[in-house]
C-alpha positions as CSV (number, residue, x, y, z in Angstrom):
1,M,-18.2,-9.3,-7.3
2,S,-15.7,-9.3,-4.4
3,T,-13.1,-6.6,-4.0
4,V,-10.3,-9.0,-5.0
5,D,-12.3,-10.0,-8.2
6,A,-13.1,-6.4,-9.3
7,P,-11.0,-4.9,-12.1
8,W,-7.9,-3.3,-10.6
9,V,-7.1,0.3,-11.0
10,G,-4.0,2.1,-9.9
11,P,-1.1,4.3,-10.9
12,G,1.2,2.8,-13.6
13,L,-1.2,0.1,-14.8
14,D,-1.8,2.2,-18.0
15,Q,1.9,2.1,-18.7
16,L,1.9,-1.7,-19.1
17,S,1.1,-3.4,-22.3
18,P,-2.5,-4.8,-22.5
19,R,-1.1,-8.3,-22.0
20,D,1.0,-7.4,-19.0
21,R,-1.9,-5.4,-17.5
22,S,-4.2,-8.4,-17.8
23,L,-1.6,-10.8,-16.3
24,F,-0.6,-8.4,-13.5
25,Q,-4.1,-8.9,-12.1
26,R,-4.6,-12.5,-13.2
27,Y,-1.4,-13.7,-11.6
28,G,-1.5,-11.2,-8.7
29,Q,-4.9,-12.1,-7.2
30,G,-5.6,-15.3,-5.3
31,P,-9.0,-16.9,-5.8
32,A,-12.0,-15.4,-4.0
33,R,-13.2,-17.8,-1.3
34,D,-15.8,-17.7,1.5
35,V,-14.3,-18.3,5.0
36,P,-16.6,-20.3,7.3
37,Y,-15.4,-18.8,10.5
38,S,-14.6,-15.3,11.6
39,L,-13.2,-16.2,15.1
40,V,-10.4,-18.8,15.4
41,H,-11.7,-20.4,18.7
42,R,-15.2,-20.9,17.3
43,A,-13.8,-23.6,14.9
44,F,-12.1,-25.3,17.9
45,E,-15.4,-25.1,19.9
46,H,-17.3,-26.7,17.0
47,H,-15.0,-29.8,17.1
48,A,-15.0,-29.9,20.9
49,A,-18.8,-30.1,20.9
50,A,-19.0,-32.6,18.0
51,R,-16.2,-34.9,19.2
52,P,-15.4,-34.2,22.9
53,L,-13.6,-37.5,23.5
54,A,-11.3,-37.1,20.5
55,V,-7.6,-36.5,21.5
56,A,-6.7,-32.8,20.9
57,A,-3.1,-33.0,21.8
58,E,-0.3,-35.3,23.0
59,H,2.9,-34.3,24.8
60,L,5.5,-36.5,26.4
61,G,3.1,-39.4,27.1
62,Q,0.3,-37.1,28.3
63,S,-2.8,-36.3,26.3
64,I,-5.9,-34.1,26.5
65,T,-9.3,-34.5,24.8
66,Y,-11.2,-31.8,22.9
67,G,-13.8,-31.8,25.6
68,D,-11.3,-31.4,28.5
69,L,-9.3,-28.8,26.6
70,D,-12.5,-26.8,26.0
71,R,-13.5,-27.0,29.7
72,Q,-10.0,-26.0,30.9
73,A,-9.9,-23.1,28.5
74,D,-13.4,-21.9,29.6
75,R,-12.3,-22.0,33.3
76,L,-9.2,-20.0,32.6
77,A,-11.1,-17.6,30.4
78,R,-13.5,-17.0,33.3
79,L,-10.6,-16.4,35.6
80,L,-9.1,-13.9,33.2
81,A,-12.4,-12.0,33.0
82,E,-12.8,-12.0,36.7
83,S,-9.3,-10.6,36.9
84,G,-10.2,-7.6,34.7
85,V,-9.2,-8.9,31.3
86,R,-11.6,-7.4,28.7
87,P,-12.1,-7.9,25.0
88,G,-9.4,-6.1,23.1
89,D,-6.8,-6.5,25.9
90,R,-3.5,-8.4,25.5
91,V,-2.5,-11.3,27.7
92,A,1.1,-12.5,27.9
93,V,1.6,-16.3,27.3
94,F,5.1,-16.9,28.5
95,L,5.8,-20.6,28.6
96,R,7.1,-23.6,26.6
97,R,5.6,-26.3,24.4
98,S,3.1,-28.1,26.6
99,L,-0.6,-28.9,27.1
100,P,-1.0,-25.9,29.4
101,M,0.3,-23.8,26.4
102,L,-2.9,-24.8,24.5
103,V,-5.2,-24.0,27.4
104,A,-3.6,-20.6,27.8
105,Q,-3.9,-19.6,24.1
106,L,-7.5,-20.8,23.8
107,A,-8.5,-19.2,27.1
108,V,-7.2,-15.8,26.0
109,L,-9.1,-16.0,22.8
110,K,-12.3,-17.0,24.6
111,A,-11.9,-14.1,26.9
112,G,-11.8,-11.8,23.8
113,A,-8.2,-10.8,24.3
114,A,-5.1,-11.3,22.1
115,Y,-2.4,-13.7,23.3
116,V,1.2,-12.5,23.2
117,P,3.5,-15.6,23.0
118,Q,7.1,-15.9,24.1
119,D,9.2,-19.0,24.8
120,V,10.1,-18.2,28.4
121,K,13.2,-20.3,28.2
122,T,14.8,-18.9,25.1
123,A,13.6,-15.2,25.3
124,P,16.0,-13.0,27.4
125,A,14.5,-11.3,30.5
126,A,15.1,-7.9,28.8
127,Q,12.9,-9.0,25.9
128,L,10.1,-10.3,28.2
129,R,10.1,-6.9,30.0
130,Y,10.0,-5.1,26.7
131,V,7.1,-7.2,25.4
132,L,5.1,-6.6,28.6
133,Q,5.8,-2.9,28.4
134,V,4.7,-2.5,24.8
135,T,1.6,-4.7,25.1
136,G,0.5,-3.4,28.4
137,A,-0.3,-6.9,29.5
138,R,-1.5,-7.0,33.1
139,V,-1.8,-10.8,33.2
140,V,0.9,-13.4,32.4
141,L,0.1,-17.0,31.8
142,T,2.9,-19.4,32.5
143,T,3.6,-22.7,34.2
144,A,4.8,-23.3,37.8
145,A,8.3,-24.2,36.7
146,Y,8.8,-20.8,35.1
147,A,6.7,-18.5,37.3
148,K,9.9,-17.2,38.9
149,E,11.2,-16.2,35.5
150,I,8.5,-13.7,34.9
151,P,9.7,-10.1,35.3
152,E,8.1,-8.6,38.5
153,S,5.9,-5.5,38.3
154,E,3.4,-4.0,40.6
155,G,-0.2,-4.8,39.7
156,R,0.7,-7.6,37.3
157,M,-0.9,-11.0,37.8
158,V,1.0,-14.2,37.1
159,V,-1.1,-17.4,36.6
160,S,0.5,-20.9,36.6
161,V,-1.8,-22.7,34.1
162,D,-0.7,-26.2,35.0
163,T,-1.6,-25.6,38.7
164,L,-5.0,-24.4,37.8
165,M,-5.5,-27.4,35.5
166,A,-4.9,-29.7,38.4
167,E,-7.8,-28.3,40.4
168,P,-11.3,-29.9,40.2
169,Y,-13.5,-28.5,37.5
170,P,-16.3,-26.1,38.6
171,C,-19.7,-26.6,37.0
172,D,-19.8,-23.2,35.3
173,G,-20.4,-24.2,31.7
174,A,-19.1,-22.5,28.6
175,F,-17.7,-19.0,28.9
176,R,-18.7,-16.0,26.8
177,P,-17.1,-12.5,27.1
178,D,-19.3,-9.6,27.9
179,R,-18.9,-8.2,24.4
180,E,-19.0,-10.3,21.3
181,L,-15.9,-10.1,19.1
182,D,-15.7,-9.7,15.3
183,G,-13.1,-10.7,12.8
184,E,-11.1,-7.5,13.1
185,S,-10.3,-8.2,16.8
186,L,-6.7,-9.1,17.4
187,C,-6.0,-12.8,17.7
188,Y,-2.3,-12.6,18.7
189,V,0.6,-10.2,18.9
190,L,3.9,-11.5,17.6
191,F,7.2,-9.8,18.0
192,T,9.6,-9.8,15.0
193,S,13.1,-8.6,14.8
194,G,13.3,-4.9,14.1
195,T,15.9,-2.8,12.3
196,T,16.4,-0.7,15.4
197,G,17.4,-3.7,17.4
198,R,14.0,-3.6,19.2
199,P,11.5,-6.2,18.2
200,N,8.2,-5.0,16.6
201,G,4.9,-6.2,17.9
202,V,2.6,-7.2,14.9
203,G,-1.1,-7.3,15.6
204,V,-2.8,-10.2,13.7
205,T,-6.5,-10.4,13.6
206,H,-8.9,-13.3,13.8
207,R,-9.9,-12.5,10.2
208,N,-6.3,-12.7,9.1
209,V,-5.8,-16.1,10.7
210,C,-9.1,-17.7,9.7
211,N,-8.5,-16.7,6.1
212,L,-5.3,-18.9,6.1
213,L,-6.6,-21.8,8.2
214,H,-10.0,-22.2,6.6
215,T,-9.2,-21.9,2.9
216,A,-7.2,-24.3,0.7
217,P,-4.3,-24.7,0.4
218,G,-3.5,-23.0,3.7
219,D,-5.7,-25.6,5.6
220,L,-3.2,-28.2,4.4
221,G,-6.1,-30.7,4.1
222,I,-6.1,-31.2,7.9
223,R,-9.2,-32.9,9.2
224,P,-10.4,-35.0,12.2
225,G,-8.2,-38.1,12.6
226,Y,-5.1,-36.4,11.3
227,R,-2.0,-35.9,13.4
228,V,-0.1,-32.6,13.1
229,S,3.4,-32.1,14.6
230,Q,4.1,-29.1,16.7
231,L,7.8,-28.4,16.3
232,L,8.3,-24.6,16.4
233,N,8.9,-22.0,19.0
234,I,5.6,-20.5,20.3
235,G,6.9,-17.0,19.6
236,F,7.3,-17.8,15.9
237,D,4.2,-17.2,13.7
238,M,4.4,-20.6,12.0
239,A,3.7,-22.2,15.4
240,A,0.2,-20.6,15.1
241,W,-0.2,-22.5,11.8
242,E,0.7,-25.8,13.5
243,I,-1.4,-25.2,16.7
244,L,-4.4,-23.4,15.5
245,G,-4.5,-25.2,12.2
246,A,-4.7,-28.6,14.0
247,L,-7.3,-27.5,16.6
248,S,-9.4,-25.6,14.1
249,H,-9.9,-28.8,12.1
250,G,-10.4,-31.5,14.8
251,A,-6.9,-33.0,14.4
252,T,-4.5,-34.3,17.1
253,L,-1.5,-32.0,17.8
254,I,1.8,-33.9,18.6
255,I,3.7,-31.4,20.7
256,R,7.4,-32.3,20.6
257,G,9.8,-32.6,23.5
258,S,13.5,-32.5,22.7
259,D,13.2,-35.0,19.8
260,F,12.0,-33.5,16.5
261,A,12.1,-36.9,14.7
262,E,9.8,-38.6,17.3
263,A,7.2,-35.8,16.9
264,V,7.0,-36.2,13.1
265,R,7.3,-40.0,13.0
266,T,3.5,-40.5,13.3
267,A,2.5,-37.2,11.8
268,D,0.2,-36.8,8.8
269,V,1.1,-33.1,8.5
270,V,4.4,-31.3,9.2
271,I,5.0,-27.6,9.2
272,A,8.6,-26.5,9.5
273,T,11.4,-24.2,8.4
274,P,13.7,-25.7,5.7
275,T,16.5,-25.7,8.3
276,I,14.5,-27.9,10.7
277,L,13.1,-30.1,7.9
278,A,16.6,-30.8,6.6
279,T,17.4,-32.6,9.9
280,L,14.5,-35.1,9.4
281,D,14.3,-38.2,7.3
282,P,11.1,-38.8,5.3
283,A,11.8,-42.5,5.3
284,H,11.0,-42.5,9.0
285,C,7.7,-40.7,8.6
286,E,5.3,-43.5,8.2
287,R,2.0,-41.5,7.9
288,I,3.2,-38.3,6.2
289,K,0.7,-36.8,3.8
290,T,1.5,-33.1,3.7
291,V,4.6,-31.0,4.4
292,A,4.7,-27.2,4.3
293,V,7.8,-25.0,4.7
294,A,8.3,-21.2,5.0
295,G,10.3,-18.7,6.9
296,E,13.4,-18.9,4.7
297,P,14.4,-20.0,1.2
298,C,14.0,-23.8,0.6
299,P,16.7,-25.7,-1.3
300,R,15.4,-27.5,-4.3
301,P,16.9,-30.9,-3.3
302,L,15.1,-30.7,0.0
303,A,11.8,-30.0,-1.7
304,D,12.2,-32.9,-4.1
305,R,13.1,-35.2,-1.3
306,W,9.9,-34.6,0.6
307,A,7.7,-34.2,-2.5
308,A,8.5,-37.8,-3.3
309,V,6.6,-39.0,-0.2
310,G,3.6,-36.6,0.0
311,D,2.3,-33.2,-0.9
312,F,5.0,-30.6,-0.4
313,Y,4.1,-26.9,-0.1
314,N,6.7,-24.1,-0.4
315,G,5.4,-20.9,1.0
316,C,6.4,-17.3,1.7
317,G,5.2,-14.4,3.7
318,P,6.3,-12.3,6.6
319,T,4.5,-12.2,10.0
320,E,2.8,-9.0,8.8
321,T,0.9,-10.9,6.1
322,T,-0.2,-13.7,8.4
323,I,2.3,-16.6,8.2
324,V,2.2,-17.1,4.4
325,N,0.4,-15.4,1.6
326,T,1.8,-17.5,-1.2
327,L,2.0,-21.3,-1.5
328,Q,3.2,-23.7,-4.2
329,L,2.4,-27.4,-4.4
330,H,5.8,-28.6,-5.6
331,D,6.1,-31.0,-8.5
332,I,9.4,-32.9,-8.7
333,S,9.2,-32.6,-12.5
334,A,8.8,-28.8,-12.5
335,M,11.5,-26.7,-14.1
336,R,11.9,-24.6,-10.9
337,L,10.9,-24.4,-7.3
338,T,8.8,-21.3,-6.7
339,I,6.7,-19.8,-3.9
340,G,3.6,-20.3,-6.0
341,R,0.6,-18.0,-6.2
342,P,-1.3,-15.8,-3.8
343,T,-3.5,-17.7,-1.4
344,P,-7.2,-17.2,-1.4
345,N,-8.4,-13.6,-0.9
346,N,-4.9,-12.3,-1.0
347,T,-2.9,-10.4,-3.6
348,V,0.7,-9.9,-4.5
349,Y,2.2,-7.0,-6.6
350,V,5.7,-6.9,-8.1
351,L,6.5,-3.2,-8.1
352,D,9.5,-1.0,-8.8
353,D,11.0,1.4,-6.3
354,Q,8.4,4.0,-7.3
355,L,5.6,1.6,-6.5
356,R,4.8,1.2,-10.2
357,P,3.7,-2.2,-11.6
358,L,6.4,-4.1,-13.4
359,P,5.8,-6.2,-16.6
360,I,5.6,-10.0,-16.1
361,G,9.1,-11.4,-15.8
362,E,10.8,-8.3,-14.5
363,T,12.4,-8.3,-11.0
364,G,11.0,-6.0,-8.3
365,E,9.9,-5.9,-4.7
366,M,6.8,-7.9,-3.7
367,W,4.0,-6.0,-1.9
368,A,1.1,-8.0,-0.3
369,G,-2.5,-7.1,-0.2
370,G,-5.8,-8.6,0.7
371,A,-7.2,-10.5,3.7
372,G,-3.8,-11.5,5.1
373,V,-2.5,-8.0,5.7
374,S,-2.3,-7.6,9.4
375,A,-3.4,-4.7,11.6
376,G,0.0,-3.0,11.9
377,Y,2.6,-2.5,14.6
378,L,1.4,-2.2,18.1
379,N,1.9,1.3,19.5
380,D,4.1,2.3,16.6
381,P,2.0,4.4,14.1
382,E,5.2,5.8,12.4
383,L,6.5,2.4,11.5
384,T,3.1,1.2,10.5
385,A,2.7,4.2,8.2
386,E,6.1,3.5,6.6
387,R,5.5,-0.2,5.8
388,Y,1.7,-0.4,5.4
389,L,0.3,1.8,2.6
390,P,-3.1,2.3,1.0
391,D,-3.6,-0.4,-1.6
392,P,-4.0,1.5,-4.9
393,F,-5.1,-1.7,-6.8
394,L,-7.8,-2.9,-4.5
395,G,-8.8,0.5,-3.1
396,D,-11.8,0.7,-0.8
397,G,-9.7,1.2,2.3
398,H,-7.5,-1.9,1.8
399,M,-3.8,-1.7,2.8
400,M,-0.8,-3.3,1.3
401,F,2.4,-4.3,3.0
402,R,6.0,-4.0,1.9
403,T,7.4,-7.5,2.3
404,R,11.0,-6.6,1.3
405,D,11.1,-9.8,-0.7
406,V,12.5,-9.5,-4.2
407,G,10.9,-11.6,-6.9
408,R,9.4,-11.9,-10.3
409,W,6.5,-13.7,-12.1
410,T,7.3,-16.7,-14.2
411,P,5.7,-17.0,-17.6
412,G,3.2,-19.5,-16.1
413,G,2.2,-17.1,-13.3
414,E,4.1,-18.3,-10.3
415,L,6.4,-16.2,-8.1
416,E,10.1,-16.8,-8.0
417,H,11.6,-15.6,-4.7
418,L,15.1,-14.2,-5.5
419,S,16.3,-12.4,-2.4
420,R,15.5,-9.9,0.3
421,T,16.1,-6.2,0.0
422,D,17.8,-6.5,3.4
423,D,19.9,-9.4,2.1
424,Q,21.5,-7.4,-0.7
425,V,25.1,-6.4,0.0
426,K,27.8,-4.5,-1.9
427,V,31.1,-6.4,-2.5
428,R,33.9,-4.7,-4.4
429,G,31.3,-2.2,-5.6
430,F,28.9,-4.8,-7.0
431,R,25.5,-5.7,-5.7
432,V,25.4,-9.3,-4.5
433,E,22.4,-11.4,-3.3
434,L,23.6,-13.5,-0.4
435,D,20.8,-16.0,-0.9
436,A,21.8,-16.5,-4.5
437,V,25.3,-17.5,-3.4
438,S,23.8,-19.9,-0.9
439,A,21.4,-21.3,-3.5
440,A,24.3,-22.1,-5.8
441,L,26.0,-24.0,-3.0
442,E,22.8,-25.9,-2.1
443,A,22.7,-27.2,-5.7
444,I,25.9,-29.2,-5.0
445,P,24.9,-32.9,-4.7
446,G,24.9,-33.8,-1.0
447,C,24.8,-30.2,0.3
448,V,21.8,-29.9,2.6
449,R,22.0,-26.3,3.8
450,A,24.2,-23.3,3.0
451,A,24.6,-19.8,4.2
452,T,26.7,-16.8,3.2
453,V,27.8,-13.8,5.1
454,K,29.7,-10.6,4.2
455,V,32.7,-10.0,6.4
456,D,34.1,-6.9,4.8
457,S,33.7,-4.7,1.7
458,R,35.6,-7.2,-0.4
459,T,34.9,-10.6,1.1
460,L,32.2,-13.2,1.4
461,V,32.4,-16.3,3.5
462,S,30.1,-19.3,3.1
463,F,29.2,-22.3,5.3
464,V,27.8,-25.6,4.0
465,A,26.5,-28.7,5.8
466,P,27.1,-31.6,6.0
467,G,30.9,-31.6,6.2
468,H,32.1,-33.8,3.3
469,I,32.1,-31.0,0.7
470,T,35.5,-29.4,-0.1
471,S,36.0,-25.7,-0.1
472,Q,37.5,-25.8,-3.6
473,E,34.5,-27.8,-5.0
474,A,32.1,-25.4,-3.3
475,R,33.8,-22.2,-4.7
476,R,33.9,-23.8,-8.2
477,A,30.1,-24.4,-8.0
478,V,29.5,-20.8,-7.3
479,A,31.9,-19.6,-10.0
480,D,30.1,-21.8,-12.6
481,V,26.8,-19.9,-12.2
482,L,27.5,-16.5,-10.7
483,P,30.0,-13.6,-11.4
484,Y,33.4,-13.7,-9.9
485,Y,32.6,-11.1,-7.2
486,C,29.9,-13.5,-5.8
487,V,32.5,-16.3,-5.2
488,P,33.2,-16.6,-1.5
489,E,36.7,-16.3,-0.3
490,T,36.3,-19.4,1.8
491,V,33.7,-22.1,2.2
492,H,33.7,-23.7,5.6
493,T,32.0,-27.1,6.2
494,M,30.0,-27.9,9.3
495,E,28.1,-31.0,10.3
496,A,25.0,-28.7,10.9
497,L,24.5,-25.0,10.6
498,P,23.5,-23.2,13.8
499,Q,19.8,-22.4,14.3
500,T,18.0,-19.5,15.8
501,S,15.3,-20.2,18.4
502,R,12.8,-20.0,15.5
503,G,14.4,-22.8,13.5
504,K,16.1,-20.6,10.9
505,I,19.8,-20.4,10.0
506,D,21.5,-18.2,12.6
507,K,23.5,-15.9,10.3
508,A,24.6,-13.6,13.1
509,A,26.3,-16.6,14.7
510,L,27.9,-17.6,11.4
511,L,29.2,-14.1,10.9
512,D,30.8,-14.2,14.4
513,V,32.4,-17.6,13.5
514,A,33.7,-16.2,10.2
515,L,35.3,-13.2,11.9
516,R,36.9,-15.4,14.5
517,L,38.1,-17.8,11.9
518,R,39.8,-15.0,10.0
519,A,41.4,-13.9,13.2
520,G,42.6,-17.5,13.9
521,L,40.6,-17.7,17.1
522,E,38.3,-20.7,16.2
523,A,38.1,-24.0,14.4
524,V,34.9,-25.0,12.6
525,A,32.9,-27.7,14.4
């Protein structure tokens, strides 16, 4: 019997009714599944050996086969080792979407290190310096076009991967590090926005990533012959789902240029945020089989639109729980759009503010346990101890993570995502969920995306796209389903809402627009 399957124990379970206690575990545990790989790059190497002439990736008219990608990554891994990179080290990967990006990521993994990705064009120089400082990376992989953008530091080596790729292959064969890794070795370190204004470096292990990529539904049915779009910023954890998911299953990765639509036009599998997906037309996706979204709440009309042409998965999970730890295969006829159930070997607990289990149907904060829980924050034991706690339900040394997502179990055992604890605001003394206001607006026919910001202690302002919805109509739609204090003072229409570099709605930019509009300094575009 696996740890996840074993009967749960923990404080507060005995306070639940026998029925709720049973359902707390039945709903809260994902299925126990074996994972065929413990190291991410070993799955890629399997496909490179089995089908070396298959196309691994395409980008702007160029392509690379699995065999060539494997050889290029081996050569770079050998260079890293010769330069002093050892298993357990961190190597910075500061570049943009490209074929050299794939070589860099795989080479770092082959060398036994963890890659630290940043989009060198969108990340400010101060952030690049901070990431290098926190990770202690002594080697930076980039491309020749961006080598001069890398912060200078004595003793740091900068490698232009595209320049190395252009040189003739040596006949050195496959590379193996001097010490074999295990699944607890770090695969990558991703930096997420922090409450202090400084990003937090999250260490994600090979075991974490393999558990998502090599169990259904997280594998998204990807297999040799499939084409998977690569749309997202390399510094965003969902990009790892696109890239490593495709290469771990022998598929072809379609790396986008500036045109999102062109990258998805011939894709079988698309992974995106709802904000990016809303800009795409499923009618122009001739091969689409599977779409998965996460990263922010998904509007029901968007889910229905894409579920009509293929399998549509709505997921949830912060970087700290390895991309997603819940997924729902959406059915257009379903009563509600949910974030589904825990993925294999993972658990979810809905707890009160004293960390006690809540009865089924009651609203609380979601804590995540199981195989997806990452290793913690790099060089920040205090923050790690605050947000990662011993898991009282699984026990046996397992940890659980505070997601700060608010939700509840449906009677049928799926999770409804209601809000974020950091998205709750007080307006006129009442607690308001900003996402609930936006969801009411997104229920208006024709509304594709909506966002709501608090501009002062009494006022909410919302933005909707596209621009044909009237402010009066929008305010009435909120008033019909939410209390009066949730109704925004003004609803501004825009052709499209601004996006962050990670493809999510840029609420900071919208707040700035709202404040400027109130001051009469700006007109809505």
